[in-house]
C-alpha positions in Angstrom: 0.0 0.0 0.0 1.4 3.4 -1.0 1.8 6.1 1.6 1.8 9.7 0.5 2.6 12.7 2.8 0.9 16.0 2.2 2.5 19.4 2.3 -0.2 22.0 2.8 1.3 25.1 1.2 0.7 28.6 2.5 -1.4 31.4 1.0 1.8 33.0 -0.2 4.2 30.4 -1.5 7.5 32.2 -2.0 11.1 32.2 -0.6 9.9 33.2 2.9 8.5 29.6 3.1 11.8 28.1 2.1 12.9 26.8 5.6 9.6 25.2 6.4 9.3 23.7 2.9 12.8 22.2 3.2 12.2 20.7 6.6 9.0 19.0 5.5 10.4 17.7 2.2 13.6 16.4 3.9 11.6 14.6 6.5 9.4 12.9 4.0 12.1 12.0 1.5 14.2 10.5 4.3 11.1 8.5 5.7 11.2 4.9 4.2 7.5 4.6 4.9 6.6 7.5 2.6 6.3 6.7 -1.1 5.8 10.3 -2.2 4.7 13.9 -1.4 1.5 15.7 -2.5 1.9 19.5 -2.7 -1.5 20.8 -1.7 -2.1 24.1 -3.5 -5.7 24.6 -2.2 -4.8 27.7 -0.2 -2.1 29.2 -2.5 -3.1 32.5 -4.0 0.4 33.7 -4.9 3.6 31.9 -5.9 6.8 33.2 -7.4 9.8 31.9 -9.3 11.5 31.0 -6.0 8.6 28.6 -5.2 8.9 27.0 -8.6 12.6 26.6 -8.2 12.2 25.0 -4.7 9.7 22.5 -6.2 12.1 21.6 -9.0 15.0 21.1 -6.6 12.9 18.8 -4.3 11.5 16.9 -7.3 15.0 16.0 -8.4 15.8 14.9 -4.9 12.6 12.9 -4.6 13.3 11.2 -8.0 16.8 10.2 -6.8 15.1 8.6 -3.7 12.6 6.9 -6.0 9.7 8.9 -4.6 6.8 10.6 -6.5 5.8 14.2 -6.1 2.3 15.4 -7.0 0.3 18.6 -7.2 -3.2 18.8 -5.8 -5.8 21.6 -5.6 -4.2 24.4 -7.8 -6.7 26.8 -9.1 -7.1 30.3 -10.7 -3.9 32.3 -11.2 -1.9 29.7 -9.4 -2.9 26.9 -11.8 -2.1 29.2 -14.7 1.4 29.9 -13.4 2.0 26.2 -12.9 0.8 25.5 -16.4 3.0 28.2 -17.9 5.9 26.7 -16.2 5.0 23.3 -17.7 4.8 21.7 -14.3 2.3 19.1 -15.6 5.2 17.6 -17.5 7.2 17.1 -14.3 4.6 16.5 -11.6 1.5 14.3 -11.6 -1.7 16.1 -10.8 -4.1 14.4 -8.5 
């Protein structure tokens, strides 16, 4: 049975969230009981290029650890930014 951890992202997903994001992702990637991480965008109203960069960095680290990363709940302008950045080619949407 697969086990996926969820990272509930803040209203404003930018570099200010870097440390918290790093702590959560590191913990889940290092946890042998976790098969992947779901980034929950349901609250995100703003994200910037730093957020996209953090996602890409952790996606590479997850892939090296044979773990999946997925996106859930993106809507409005946030969904448009993710689409413009071609995130659907890198992350599975659930």
